[in-house]
N, CA, C and O atoms as CSV, one atom per row, in Angstrom:
chain,resi,resn,atom,element,x,y,z
A,1,MET,N,N,-39.590,-13.499,-4.582
A,1,MET,CA,C,-38.231,-13.907,-4.341
A,1,MET,C,C,-37.964,-15.294,-4.924
A,1,MET,O,O,-36.898,-15.540,-5.488
A,2,GLU,N,N,-38.933,-16.194,-4.786
A,2,GLU,CA,C,-38.753,-17.536,-5.330
A,2,GLU,C,C,-38.589,-17.490,-6.843
A,2,GLU,O,O,-37.832,-18.276,-7.411
A,3,ASP,N,N,-39.301,-16.566,-7.501
A,3,ASP,CA,C,-39.191,-16.421,-8.944
A,3,ASP,C,C,-37.775,-16.026,-9.343
A,3,ASP,O,O,-37.235,-16.543,-10.321
A,4,ILE,N,N,-37.178,-15.115,-8.591
A,4,ILE,CA,C,-35.812,-14.682,-8.871
A,4,ILE,C,C,-34.848,-15.843,-8.696
A,4,ILE,O,O,-33.964,-16.050,-9.527
A,5,LEU,N,N,-35.014,-16.603,-7.620
A,5,LEU,CA,C,-34.135,-17.743,-7.375
A,5,LEU,C,C,-34.296,-18.810,-8.458
A,5,LEU,O,O,-33.320,-19.439,-8.867
A,6,GLU,N,N,-35.515,-19.007,-8.911
A,6,GLU,CA,C,-35.758,-19.987,-9.966
A,6,GLU,C,C,-35.087,-19.559,-11.275
A,6,GLU,O,O,-34.473,-20.378,-11.958
A,7,ARG,N,N,-35.209,-18.271,-11.619
A,7,ARG,CA,C,-34.547,-17.767,-12.831
A,7,ARG,C,C,-33.034,-17.876,-12.706
A,7,ARG,O,O,-32.358,-18.237,-13.669
A,8,PHE,N,N,-32.494,-17.567,-11.527
A,8,PHE,CA,C,-31.056,-17.685,-11.308
A,8,PHE,C,C,-30.608,-19.129,-11.500
A,8,PHE,O,O,-29.587,-19.390,-12.136
A,9,HIS,N,N,-31.370,-20.059,-10.951
A,9,HIS,CA,C,-31.041,-21.479,-11.095
A,9,HIS,C,C,-31.063,-21.892,-12.570
A,9,HIS,O,O,-30.173,-22.611,-13.023
A,10,GLU,N,N,-32.060,-21.447,-13.309
A,10,GLU,CA,C,-32.146,-21.764,-14.738
A,10,GLU,C,C,-30.956,-21.196,-15.500
A,10,GLU,O,O,-30.388,-21.866,-16.363
A,11,GLN,N,N,-30.581,-19.962,-15.181
A,11,GLN,CA,C,-29.440,-19.353,-15.860
A,11,GLN,C,C,-28.143,-20.067,-15.510
A,11,GLN,O,O,-27.271,-20.227,-16.364
A,12,THR,N,N,-28.013,-20.495,-14.264
A,12,THR,CA,C,-26.828,-21.243,-13.846
A,12,THR,C,C,-26.727,-22.541,-14.626
A,12,THR,O,O,-25.646,-22.920,-15.076
A,13,GLU,N,N,-27.845,-23.215,-14.785
A,13,GLU,CA,C,-27.856,-24.457,-15.556
A,13,GLU,C,C,-27.487,-24.195,-17.020
A,13,GLU,O,O,-26.791,-25.004,-17.633
A,14,SER,N,N,-27.945,-23.081,-17.581
A,14,SER,CA,C,-27.600,-22.727,-18.960
A,14,SER,C,C,-26.100,-22.483,-19.100
A,14,SER,O,O,-25.480,-22.925,-20.067
A,15,VAL,N,N,-25.525,-21.779,-18.131
A,15,VAL,CA,C,-24.078,-21.522,-18.167
A,15,VAL,C,C,-23.321,-22.836,-18.070
A,15,VAL,O,O,-22.343,-23.043,-18.788
A,16,ARG,N,N,-23.762,-23.724,-17.189
A,16,ARG,CA,C,-23.094,-25.033,-17.072
A,16,ARG,C,C,-23.160,-25.804,-18.388
A,16,ARG,O,O,-22.184,-26.443,-18.780
A,17,ALA,N,N,-24.291,-25.751,-19.066
A,17,ALA,CA,C,-24.440,-26.449,-20.345
A,17,ALA,C,C,-23.467,-25.885,-21.381
A,17,ALA,O,O,-22.850,-26.643,-22.130
A,18,VAL,N,N,-23.327,-24.558,-21.426
A,18,VAL,CA,C,-22.388,-23.924,-22.359
A,18,VAL,C,C,-20.964,-24.335,-22.013
A,18,VAL,O,O,-20.183,-24.657,-22.909
A,19,LEU,N,N,-20.616,-24.331,-20.749
A,19,LEU,CA,C,-19.268,-24.731,-20.337
A,19,LEU,C,C,-18.983,-26.179,-20.722
A,19,LEU,O,O,-17.881,-26.500,-21.166
A,20,ASP,N,N,-19.961,-27.038,-20.555
A,20,ASP,CA,C,-19.788,-28.448,-20.933
A,20,ASP,C,C,-19.559,-28.592,-22.435
A,20,ASP,O,O,-18.722,-29.384,-22.867
A,21,ARG,N,N,-20.314,-27.815,-23.237
A,21,ARG,CA,C,-20.123,-27.864,-24.694
A,21,ARG,C,C,-18.759,-27.340,-25.089
A,21,ARG,O,O,-18.085,-27.926,-25.936
A,22,LEU,N,N,-18.346,-26.231,-24.473
A,22,LEU,CA,C,-17.026,-25.667,-24.767
A,22,LEU,C,C,-15.918,-26.641,-24.403
A,22,LEU,O,O,-14.939,-26.774,-25.138
A,23,ALA,N,N,-16.064,-27.312,-23.289
A,23,ALA,CA,C,-15.033,-28.231,-22.820
A,23,ALA,C,C,-14.853,-29.393,-23.795
A,23,ALA,O,O,-13.767,-29.963,-23.896
A,24,GLY,N,N,-15.906,-29.735,-24.498
A,24,GLY,CA,C,-15.841,-30.846,-25.439
A,24,GLY,C,C,-15.253,-30.472,-26.792
A,24,GLY,O,O,-14.970,-31.364,-27.591
A,25,SER,N,N,-15.059,-29.193,-27.081
A,25,SER,CA,C,-14.538,-28.769,-28.379
A,25,SER,C,C,-13.020,-28.595,-28.317
A,25,SER,O,O,-12.431,-28.558,-27.236
A,26,ASP,N,N,-12.387,-28.486,-29.515
A,26,ASP,CA,C,-10.943,-28.273,-29.577
A,26,ASP,C,C,-10.582,-26.963,-28.894
A,26,ASP,O,O,-11.175,-25.924,-29.183
A,27,GLY,N,N,-9.627,-27.012,-28.004
A,27,GLY,CA,C,-9.220,-25.815,-27.282
A,27,GLY,C,C,-10.236,-25.366,-26.263
A,27,GLY,O,O,-10.121,-24.288,-25.682
A,28,GLY,N,N,-11.232,-26.201,-26.052
A,28,GLY,CA,C,-12.326,-25.831,-25.175
A,28,GLY,C,C,-11.948,-25.732,-23.715
A,28,GLY,O,O,-12.489,-24.899,-22.987
A,29,GLU,N,N,-11.027,-26.571,-23.281
A,29,GLU,CA,C,-10.639,-26.541,-21.864
A,29,GLU,C,C,-10.082,-25.182,-21.468
A,29,GLU,O,O,-10.395,-24.664,-20.396
A,30,GLU,N,N,-9.258,-24.607,-22.332
A,30,GLU,CA,C,-8.680,-23.296,-22.037
A,30,GLU,C,C,-9.772,-22.222,-22.008
A,30,GLU,O,O,-9.771,-21.348,-21.141
A,31,ALA,N,N,-10.702,-22.298,-22.961
A,31,ALA,CA,C,-11.799,-21.327,-23.005
A,31,ALA,C,C,-12.664,-21.448,-21.748
A,31,ALA,O,O,-13.088,-20.442,-21.179
A,32,VAL,N,N,-12.918,-22.667,-21.330
A,32,VAL,CA,C,-13.724,-22.892,-20.131
A,32,VAL,C,C,-13.015,-22.325,-18.906
A,32,VAL,O,O,-13.643,-21.683,-18.064
A,33,ASP,N,N,-11.713,-22.561,-18.807
A,33,ASP,CA,C,-10.948,-22.029,-17.674
A,33,ASP,C,C,-10.991,-20.505,-17.645
A,33,ASP,O,O,-11.163,-19.904,-16.585
A,34,LEU,N,N,-10.833,-19.882,-18.814
A,34,LEU,CA,C,-10.890,-18.424,-18.881
A,34,LEU,C,C,-12.274,-17.901,-18.500
A,34,LEU,O,O,-12.395,-16.914,-17.776
A,35,LEU,N,N,-13.304,-18.565,-18.990
A,35,LEU,CA,C,-14.670,-18.155,-18.684
A,35,LEU,C,C,-14.973,-18.321,-17.199
A,35,LEU,O,O,-15.596,-17.457,-16.582
A,36,ARG,N,N,-14.528,-19.431,-16.638
A,36,ARG,CA,C,-14.749,-19.650,-15.200
A,36,ARG,C,C,-14.034,-18.579,-14.377
A,36,ARG,O,O,-14.579,-18.091,-13.388
A,37,THR,N,N,-12.825,-18.216,-14.779
A,37,THR,CA,C,-12.079,-17.179,-14.079
A,37,THR,C,C,-12.817,-15.850,-14.164
A,37,THR,O,O,-12.945,-15.138,-13.168
A,38,LEU,N,N,-13.299,-15.518,-15.357
A,38,LEU,CA,C,-14.054,-14.276,-15.540
A,38,LEU,C,C,-15.299,-14.255,-14.666
A,38,LEU,O,O,-15.560,-13.272,-13.973
A,39,VAL,N,N,-16.060,-15.330,-14.698
A,39,VAL,CA,C,-17.293,-15.397,-13.916
A,39,VAL,C,C,-16.980,-15.302,-12.423
A,39,VAL,O,O,-17.678,-14.608,-11.684
A,40,ALA,N,N,-15.945,-15.989,-11.986
A,40,ALA,CA,C,-15.566,-15.939,-10.568
A,40,ALA,C,C,-15.150,-14.525,-10.157
A,40,ALA,O,O,-15.513,-14.057,-9.078
A,41,ASP,N,N,-14.388,-13.846,-11.019
A,41,ASP,CA,C,-13.957,-12.474,-10.721
A,41,ASP,C,C,-15.150,-11.525,-10.639
A,41,ASP,O,O,-15.234,-10.706,-9.724
A,42,VAL,N,N,-16.063,-11.637,-11.588
A,42,VAL,CA,C,-17.250,-10.773,-11.589
A,42,VAL,C,C,-18.099,-11.062,-10.358
A,42,VAL,O,O,-18.571,-10.136,-9.698
A,43,ALA,N,N,-18.296,-12.335,-10.045
A,43,ALA,CA,C,-19.081,-12.697,-8.869
A,43,ALA,C,C,-18.433,-12.149,-7.600
A,43,ALA,O,O,-19.127,-11.660,-6.708
A,44,ASN,N,N,-17.120,-12.231,-7.519
A,44,ASN,CA,C,-16.412,-11.720,-6.349
A,44,ASN,C,C,-16.593,-10.212,-6.207
A,44,ASN,O,O,-16.853,-9.714,-5.111
A,45,GLU,N,N,-16.456,-9.494,-7.306
A,45,GLU,CA,C,-16.628,-8.032,-7.269
A,45,GLU,C,C,-18.043,-7.650,-6.858
A,45,GLU,O,O,-18.236,-6.757,-6.033
A,46,LEU,N,N,-19.023,-8.321,-7.431
A,46,LEU,CA,C,-20.409,-8.037,-7.070
A,46,LEU,C,C,-20.681,-8.393,-5.616
A,46,LEU,O,O,-21.375,-7.659,-4.911
A,47,ASN,N,N,-20.142,-9.508,-5.171
A,47,ASN,CA,C,-20.334,-9.933,-3.789
A,47,ASN,C,C,-19.742,-8.920,-2.811
A,47,ASN,O,O,-20.334,-8.646,-1.767
A,48,ASN,N,N,-18.572,-8.360,-3.147
A,48,ASN,CA,C,-17.973,-7.342,-2.290
A,48,ASN,C,C,-18.893,-6.134,-2.153
A,48,ASN,O,O,-19.106,-5.627,-1.051
A,49,SER,N,N,-19.432,-5.680,-3.270
A,49,SER,CA,C,-20.333,-4.524,-3.226
A,49,SER,C,C,-21.616,-4.839,-2.483
A,49,SER,O,O,-22.102,-4.016,-1.708
A,50,ILE,N,N,-22.164,-6.002,-2.706
A,50,ILE,CA,C,-23.403,-6.389,-2.026
A,50,ILE,C,C,-23.166,-6.464,-0.518
A,50,ILE,O,O,-24.026,-6.061,0.266
A,51,GLY,N,N,-22.013,-6.973,-0.113
A,51,GLY,CA,C,-21.679,-7.006,1.309
A,51,GLY,C,C,-21.606,-5.612,1.898
A,51,GLY,O,O,-22.072,-5.376,3.012
A,52,SER,N,N,-21.018,-4.682,1.146
A,52,SER,CA,C,-20.933,-3.292,1.611
A,52,SER,C,C,-22.315,-2.660,1.725
A,52,SER,O,O,-22.590,-1.930,2.677
A,53,VAL,N,N,-23.177,-2.939,0.763
A,53,VAL,CA,C,-24.547,-2.408,0.797
A,53,VAL,C,C,-25.284,-2.961,2.018
A,53,VAL,O,O,-25.961,-2.219,2.730
A,54,MET,N,N,-25.150,-4.250,2.251
A,54,MET,CA,C,-25.828,-4.872,3.397
A,54,MET,C,C,-25.327,-4.282,4.711
A,54,MET,O,O,-26.125,-3.975,5.596
A,55,LEU,N,N,-24.030,-4.126,4.843
A,55,LEU,CA,C,-23.461,-3.556,6.060
A,55,LEU,C,C,-23.937,-2.112,6.267
A,55,LEU,O,O,-24.295,-1.725,7.378
A,56,ALA,N,N,-23.936,-1.330,5.197
A,56,ALA,CA,C,-24.385,0.063,5.293
A,56,ALA,C,C,-25.855,0.139,5.674
A,56,ALA,O,O,-26.248,0.990,6.471
A,57,ALA,N,N,-26.668,-0.744,5.111
A,57,ALA,CA,C,-28.095,-0.756,5.437
A,57,ALA,C,C,-28.302,-1.126,6.904
A,57,ALA,O,O,-29.108,-0.504,7.596
A,58,GLU,N,N,-27.578,-2.136,7.375
A,58,GLU,CA,C,-27.699,-2.537,8.779
A,58,GLU,C,C,-27.246,-1.413,9.702
A,58,GLU,O,O,-27.867,-1.163,10.735
A,59,LEU,N,N,-26.163,-0.736,9.329
A,59,LEU,CA,C,-25.660,0.374,10.132
A,59,LEU,C,C,-26.688,1.504,10.197
A,59,LEU,O,O,-26.939,2.065,11.263
A,60,ALA,N,N,-27.274,1.829,9.055
A,60,ALA,CA,C,-28.288,2.884,9.018
A,60,ALA,C,C,-29.494,2.513,9.872
A,60,ALA,O,O,-30.001,3.335,10.635
A,61,LEU,N,N,-29.948,1.273,9.740
A,61,LEU,CA,C,-31.131,0.839,10.493
A,61,LEU,C,C,-30.873,0.813,11.998
A,61,LEU,O,O,-31.775,1.079,12.793
A,62,SER,N,N,-29.650,0.495,12.380
A,62,SER,CA,C,-29.361,0.421,13.811
A,62,SER,C,C,-29.056,1.792,14.414
A,62,SER,O,O,-28.955,1.930,15.634
A,63,ASN,N,N,-28.908,2.809,13.553
A,63,ASN,CA,C,-28.587,4.155,14.030
A,63,ASN,C,C,-29.541,5.205,13.466
A,63,ASN,O,O,-29.114,6.285,13.057
A,64,LEU,N,N,-30.814,4.888,13.446
A,64,LEU,CA,C,-31.788,5.817,12.874
A,64,LEU,C,C,-31.817,7.157,13.599
A,64,LEU,O,O,-32.220,8.166,13.020
A,65,ALA,N,N,-31.398,7.176,14.848
A,65,ALA,CA,C,-31.402,8.436,15.613
A,65,ALA,C,C,-30.233,9.338,15.228
A,65,ALA,O,O,-30.197,10.506,15.614
A,66,SER,N,N,-29.287,8.804,14.476
A,66,SER,CA,C,-28.113,9.586,14.068
A,66,SER,C,C,-28.202,9.920,12.577
A,66,SER,O,O,-27.846,9.098,11.733
A,67,PRO,N,N,-28.674,11.114,12.258
A,67,PRO,CA,C,-28.805,11.495,10.848
A,67,PRO,C,C,-27.484,11.400,10.075
A,67,PRO,O,O,-27.492,11.047,8.896
A,68,GLN,N,N,-26.370,11.702,10.708
A,68,GLN,CA,C,-25.083,11.641,10.023
A,68,GLN,C,C,-24.743,10.197,9.628
A,68,GLN,O,O,-24.288,9.951,8.511
A,69,THR,N,N,-24.961,9.253,10.536
A,69,THR,CA,C,-24.683,7.845,10.236
A,69,THR,C,C,-25.581,7.347,9.120
A,69,THR,O,O,-25.132,6.635,8.222
A,70,VAL,N,N,-26.847,7.721,9.178
A,70,VAL,CA,C,-27.791,7.305,8.140
A,70,VAL,C,C,-27.374,7.893,6.793
A,70,VAL,O,O,-27.388,7.197,5.778
A,71,THR,N,N,-27.006,9.167,6.786
A,71,THR,CA,C,-26.578,9.817,5.545
A,71,THR,C,C,-25.333,9.146,4.970
A,71,THR,O,O,-25.262,8.891,3.767
A,72,GLU,N,N,-24.360,8.862,5.823
A,72,GLU,CA,C,-23.133,8.197,5.359
A,72,GLU,C,C,-23.440,6.801,4.830
A,72,GLU,O,O,-22.882,6.379,3.818
A,73,SER,N,N,-24.323,6.092,5.512
A,73,SER,CA,C,-24.695,4.751,5.078
A,73,SER,C,C,-25.413,4.786,3.730
A,73,SER,O,O,-25.152,3.958,2.858
A,74,LEU,N,N,-26.309,5.741,3.568
A,74,LEU,CA,C,-27.014,5.872,2.286
A,74,LEU,C,C,-26.048,6.231,1.158
A,74,LEU,O,O,-26.206,5.764,0.030
A,75,HIS,N,N,-25.065,7.046,1.458
A,75,HIS,CA,C,-24.042,7.383,0.456
A,75,HIS,C,C,-23.271,6.123,0.052
A,75,HIS,O,O,-23.026,5.900,-1.133
A,76,THR,N,N,-22.894,5.310,1.023
A,76,THR,CA,C,-22.193,4.059,0.731
A,76,THR,C,C,-23.052,3.148,-0.141
A,76,THR,O,O,-22.561,2.544,-1.095
A,77,ILE,N,N,-24.324,3.056,0.192
A,77,ILE,CA,C,-25.244,2.231,-0.600
A,77,ILE,C,C,-25.291,2.740,-2.038
A,77,ILE,O,O,-25.246,1.946,-2.977
A,78,LYS,N,N,-25.380,4.040,-2.214
A,78,LYS,CA,C,-25.424,4.624,-3.559
A,78,LYS,C,C,-24.136,4.317,-4.324
A,78,LYS,O,O,-24.189,3.887,-5.476
A,79,VAL,N,N,-22.990,4.533,-3.696
A,79,VAL,CA,C,-21.700,4.312,-4.350
A,79,VAL,C,C,-21.547,2.843,-4.758
A,79,VAL,O,O,-21.136,2.550,-5.881
A,80,GLU,N,N,-21.871,1.937,-3.862
A,80,GLU,CA,C,-21.706,0.513,-4.157
A,80,GLU,C,C,-22.710,0.019,-5.203
A,80,GLU,O,O,-22.399,-0.853,-6.014
A,81,THR,N,N,-23.911,0.586,-5.174
A,81,THR,CA,C,-24.898,0.227,-6.196
A,81,THR,C,C,-24.429,0.680,-7.572
A,81,THR,O,O,-24.566,-0.056,-8.550
A,82,LEU,N,N,-23.882,1.877,-7.653
A,82,LEU,CA,C,-23.335,2.363,-8.923
A,82,LEU,C,C,-22.152,1.503,-9.366
A,82,LEU,O,O,-21.977,1.249,-10.557
A,83,ARG,N,N,-21.348,1.061,-8.412
A,83,ARG,CA,C,-20.222,0.184,-8.738
A,83,ARG,C,C,-20.731,-1.125,-9.353
A,83,ARG,O,O,-20.175,-1.604,-10.341
A,84,CYS,N,N,-21.782,-1.699,-8.772
A,84,CYS,CA,C,-22.380,-2.922,-9.328
A,84,CYS,C,C,-22.882,-2.678,-10.748
A,84,CYS,O,O,-22.675,-3.494,-11.647
A,85,ARG,N,N,-23.547,-1.533,-10.930
A,85,ARG,CA,C,-24.049,-1.206,-12.270
A,85,ARG,C,C,-22.898,-1.117,-13.262
A,85,ARG,O,O,-23.011,-1.606,-14.386
A,86,ASN,N,N,-21.801,-0.504,-12.864
A,86,ASN,CA,C,-20.650,-0.369,-13.758
A,86,ASN,C,C,-20.009,-1.716,-14.068
A,86,ASN,O,O,-19.551,-1.942,-15.188
A,87,ILE,N,N,-19.973,-2.606,-13.091
A,87,ILE,CA,C,-19.436,-3.950,-13.328
A,87,ILE,C,C,-20.295,-4.669,-14.359
A,87,ILE,O,O,-19.778,-5.254,-15.310
A,88,VAL,N,N,-21.595,-4.621,-14.166
A,88,VAL,CA,C,-22.508,-5.289,-15.108
A,88,VAL,C,C,-22.386,-4.661,-16.496
A,88,VAL,O,O,-22.361,-5.378,-17.497
A,89,LYS,N,N,-22.310,-3.351,-16.565
A,89,LYS,CA,C,-22.158,-2.658,-17.855
A,89,LYS,C,C,-20.868,-3.081,-18.550
A,89,LYS,O,O,-20.865,-3.318,-19.758
A,90,ALA,N,N,-19.773,-3.176,-17.801
A,90,ALA,CA,C,-18.498,-3.575,-18.393
A,90,ALA,C,C,-18.568,-4.992,-18.944
A,90,ALA,O,O,-18.032,-5.269,-20.017
A,91,VAL,N,N,-19.220,-5.880,-18.222
A,91,VAL,CA,C,-19.373,-7.261,-18.711
A,91,VAL,C,C,-20.216,-7.284,-19.978
A,91,VAL,O,O,-19.865,-7.954,-20.949
A,92,LYS,N,N,-21.332,-6.552,-19.970
A,92,LYS,CA,C,-22.191,-6.504,-21.155
A,92,LYS,C,C,-21.453,-5.908,-22.345
A,92,LYS,O,O,-21.560,-6.423,-23.458
A,93,ASP,N,N,-20.709,-4.832,-22.126
A,93,ASP,CA,C,-19.956,-4.202,-23.211
A,93,ASP,C,C,-18.910,-5.161,-23.777
A,93,ASP,O,O,-18.720,-5.242,-24.991
A,94,THR,N,N,-18.245,-5.872,-22.898
A,94,THR,CA,C,-17.230,-6.837,-23.338
A,94,THR,C,C,-17.859,-7.951,-24.165
A,94,THR,O,O,-17.303,-8.363,-25.183
A,95,LEU,N,N,-19.014,-8.439,-23.730
A,95,LEU,CA,C,-19.680,-9.510,-24.469
A,95,LEU,C,C,-20.188,-9.030,-25.824
A,95,LEU,O,O,-20.204,-9.798,-26.787
A,96,ARG,N,N,-20.595,-7.790,-25.906
A,96,ARG,CA,C,-21.072,-7.241,-27.185
A,96,ARG,C,C,-19.931,-7.102,-28.191
A,96,ARG,O,O,-20.162,-7.165,-29.398
A,97,GLN,N,N,-18.711,-6.915,-27.710
A,97,GLN,CA,C,-17.553,-6.752,-28.587
A,97,GLN,C,C,-17.131,-8.068,-29.212
A,97,GLN,O,O,-16.498,-8.078,-30.268
A,98,SER,N,N,-17.475,-9.188,-28.568
A,98,SER,CA,C,-17.019,-10.480,-29.079
A,98,SER,C,C,-17.804,-10.942,-30.270
A,98,SER,O,O,-17.533,-12.014,-30.809
């Protein structure tokens, strides 16, 4: 887990460095604002799905005696995980087009 957090921190620092460079160039402030908005929107969408996955997992764990609740919770986890994958795919596809 610490390795993941360390990589995330390194990537965050890299993004900040890119934003700082963009801000210093002509028209850079607008590009930085657009990029920050995009990143915030993507983070918000992912956070919503992660919250749903966490809630579904907690619900399933607290209701192990109820197969229907567990099944519904697992379905929610699957749907939200696929949603996260689609968000990441859309971002990657958009970046490849640029």
